[in-house]
N, C-alpha and C positions, 0 to 999 in steps of 0.2 A: 581597536581590537587586534589581537595578535594571533596569527595562525600557528597552531602547535607544531605543524610540520616544519615551519621555517624559523621559529623562535630558537635562539641559541640556549642551550642548557635547559630545555624543557624536561620536566620530570613527571613521573607517574608513581604514585604509591600503590604498589601491587600487593593486595592484602592476602598474601600467602608466601610460602617459601619453596624453593626448589627441593624436591625430596624424591626418594626412590619409588614411592607408591604411584606417582603419576607424572609423566613427562610434560604434561600440558603446560604447567607453569613455566618450565624451563624454555619450551619452544615459544611461548607467548613473550617471555622476557627477551629472548634473542631477537624476535621480530621487532619489538619496540626499540631495542638498541640499534638494530639495522636501520630503523626509521629515523634515528637521531634523537631518540627520547631516552633520557636516563631513567633507570628503574631503581626504586627503593623498595625493598621487600619487607614482608612479615606483618603479622597481626599486631605484634607489640608496638610497632610504629603507628598503627591505627589507634590502639587503645591508650598509649601512654606518651607518645612523642608529641612535641610541639611543632614538628616539621610540617610545613605547608607546601604540598606539591602543586603542580599546575592542574592535575586532576587525580582522582582516586579511582581505582579499579578493584571492585570486590568480586571474588569468585564464588566460594562456598560460604554462605552465612554461618554455618555451624563451626567453621574454622575460627570464627571470632570468639565463640563462647564455650566450645565443647572439646576441641581436639587437643591441642597442646597446652592451652591456657583456659582455665574454667572461670567463669564469672557466675555469681548467684543467679539461679534460674527462678527469679521472682521479680517483683516490681522494681526492686533496687537494681537488678541487672538490666532490666529494660530501660530504666532512666539513665543508667550509665552509658548504654549504647546510643540512646537518643542524644545525650549531651555531646558525645564524640561526633555523631553525624551532623548535629546542629552547628558545631564549631566550623566544619568545612563550609556549610551553607552561609555562615556569617561572613566568611571571606570569599564568597562567590566562587568556590571551587567545585567544578562539576563532579558528580559521582556517577561512575559507570558500573553497571552490574551485569555479569554474565549469568543468564538463567540456565545453569547446568541441570538442575532438578527442581521439581515442585517443592519438595521437602527432603530432609535427610532420608537415606535409604532404609533405615531401620529404627524401630521404637520411637516413632514420631510423637512428640508431646505438644501440649498447648503452647508451651514456651517456644518450641521450635517454630510453630505456626506464627506466633506473635513476632518473632525476630525476622522471619522471612518476609512477612507483611511489612514490617518496619523498613527493611532494606529497600524493598520495592518502592515504598512511598517516598523515600528520600532520594531515590535514583532519578537522574536526569536523562541518562541514556541506558537502555536495556539491550544487551546483546543476546540474540537468539541464534540457534543453529537450524531453525526452520520456522515456518509460519504458524504451526500448531501451537507453540508455546505463547505466541502473542495473544491469542484468544484466551488461553487458559489463565494467563496472568491478569488479563483485563477483567475476568470474572472474579478473581480472588480479591483484587484491590479496586474498590469503588471510591474514587475521589475525583476532583475536578482538575488535578494537575495534568498538564500536557507533557507527557514524556516522549522521547524519541526512541522508537523501536527500530532496531536494525537487524538484518539477517547477515551473519558472517559465517563463512565456511569454518568447519572445525580446524582445518589445517592438517597436513600430513605428519606422520611420525617419521623419525629417521629410519632409513632403510640400510640395514647391514646384512650383506649377503653371507649365507652359510651353506655349506654343502648339504643338500637335502638327504642324501643317503646316510651320511654320518649322523645327522640330526635325528633321523628316524631310529637309528640303532641306539642312540642314547636313551630313547623312551620305549625301546622294545616294540616298535610298531612294525608289523609284518610288511614286507616289501610288496606283497600281493594285495594289500588292502588300501582303500582310500581312507585317509585320516580326517575325521571330522572333529574339529577342535572346539571344546567348551572351555573358554579361558577366563581367568580372573578370580577375584574373591568370590567364594561360593556363598553369597548371601541369599536369603530367601527370595528377594525380588528378582534375582538372576535366573531363577527357575531351573536349578540343577536337577531336581526330581522330575520336573516336567520333561526335560531333555532326555533323561534316562527312559521315561515311559514312552516317549516318541520313538526312540531307537529300538525299544522292545517290539513296537508295531511295524517299524520300517524294515521290510523284508528284503534286505540287500546283502547278498553273500560277500560282497567285496568291501563292506563298510566297517570301519573301526572307530568307536567313540573315544576320543582322546580328551580327558578332563584334567586340567591342572590349575591349581590355585589354592590358597589357604581357606580353611573354614573359619573358625572363630579365634584360633590362636595364631600367634606370629612367631615363626621360627627362623632365626637369622643364621644358624650355623651352616657351614659348608656352602656359603652363597656363591663361591667361585669354582666349585669343583667341575663345572661343565666346561671349563677352558681346556681340559684335557680329556681324552677318551675315557669312558667308564672302565674299560679293560685295564687301565694302568693307574686308576685312582687308588688311594690307600685303602687298606682293609676296613678302616673305620668309616671312611666316606662311602664305600660300597655298602656297608651295613646300613648306613643312614638312607642311602638311595633305595634299598630294598624295603625298609620299614615304612617309608613314606609312599610306597607305590603299591597298587593293587592291579594285578593282571588277571583278567577273567574273560575268556573267550574273545569276544569282539570289543572288549573294553580295556583301556589303559588309563588308570586313575592315579593322580598324584595330588594328595591333599597337603600342600605345603606352600610356604611363601616363595614368591618368584621375584628376583631382583632384575634390574634393567639389563644387565649383561646377558641374562638368559633368554630374554624375549626373542632375539633373532633366531636362536636355536629352535624355540617352540614354534614360531611361525613357519620356519623352514621345514619343520617336521609335519606340518599339516597340509592338507589339500583344500579343505573348505572350513571356514569358520562358521559356527552355529551359535546363535543367541537364543536363549529361552526366557527372556525377561517377561515377567508378569505385570510389571508396571515400570514407569520411567519416562523421561522426557528426551534424553539424548544418550548416546553411548559412544565413547572413544574407540570401542572395539570395531565399529563400522569403519572409522577412519584408519584404524590399524590394518584391517583387512585390505582396504584399497591401497594403502601405502606400500604393501608388499605384493600387490597384484593378485590377491587371493579372492576367490568367490566367497560370498557370505549369505547365510540364510537367517532371517530374523523376523520377529513379529511386527505387524503394522501398528505401531504405538508411538505416541508423542511425535517427535520430529524424525523418527528413524528413517522412514521412506525418503524424506526430503534430503537427509544427510548423504544418501548414496544414489540420488536420482540420476546422476550423471556417471555412475559406475555400472556398466551393463551386466556385470557378473554378480547379480544378486537375485534372490527370490524371497518374497515375504509371505507371511501367513497370518491368520486370525489369532490374536493373542489368546493363549490358554486353550486353544483348540488342537488336540493331538492329531486328529485326522488331517486338518488343514496344514499342520507342520509336516506331516508325512508326505502330503501331496507336494509341498514345496521342495522337500528333499528329492522326491522323484523327478520333479521338473529340473532340478539342478543336475541330477544323475544323467538326464537326457542331454543336457548341455555339455557334459564332460565326456560323452561317448567318443571313443577314438583316442582318448588320452590315457596314459598309464599312471598309476599311483606314484606320487613323489615328484612328478614333473608339472604339476598343475600351477601355473603362474601366467598371468596375462599382462599385456602392455597397459600400463596405467599412466602413461605420459600426459594424456589429455586431462585426466582427473587431477594430477598433481598441479597442473597449471591453473585449472578452474577453482581449485580449493587451496590455494597458496596462503601462507601466513601473511604475505605482503598484502593480499586483498583484505584479509581480516583486519590488519592494523589501519590500512587506508580508510576503511569504512568507519572505524571507531574515530579516527582523526577527523574525518568529515563531519561526523555526528556531533562531536564535542564542539567543533567550531560553529556548527549550525545552532547548537544550543546557546552558545555565547552571543550569537547574533540575534536571538529572539527578542 
């Protein structure tokens, strides 16, 4: 039996591709390569290639049949996926699955549930970001197969420092107010309406709700205008900036696509990150907040609490409960007493060590080897 850490030219088929929407795949691939494991990307290699890696790593099941490449959402499609998964099993190739979500975020169908169930049943190692999802998945899939469940840290996002004062000016955030960031695609499950209702009740004169992310459309124009100050952008870019933004009292709202280059500006412009999720299993926003040393307020749902249990600058609340969320904001307000808006950032060196991508890959490697030795 060969240890994947020591075997030369060990390879993993990572069933996704590096993209602007989520840096997770890029960071995971970098970690694999640092570990000496070659990475072969993309769903097409899962669906159509004869390539046989040392092990397969599946991230989001819907990427296999819904995102860039669509397969028939019927028994034909199910049989096709079963055939591909069975092929790896015939060659004794372990399948690793990261449980990011219970199901897709929106418009869940019976086909979605069947595919998710199928991926789990074929998986030999399941990667979790907390204990909660282990129990949830065990309830969903009832069979006799002995899977290896492991808990891996989400891993930090790259930190790119930007001047907070300049960043706040880009988004017209008053220097006298603490900026509470609601960041990311404004899906229903993210609770954008819930957050707005919370801030209506949150009676804090120094708070500013800063919302940024696309709704249902995707707009790629002027993706790099933030590299220069707004005051010197072209008139066309300034016009776009105005039409995508809504400034009302204590709110700053930008309903538009965000590219990776802009994220450091956004995080630097905020003091506290706020999550309003109504459902979910994990959130990369928690790791993003800790990666930048930012406090974060979030609902006690799925693995959320466990994801930042070693990051002291957090407060959680009962999911969907406005008063509970207000109380959490008030507790965070107490923690920040004595600090001025725009300078809120805490030492995260311990968190970075305990949640490293190196630990993530080490645990996967150990689990794959353990599976092979069963």
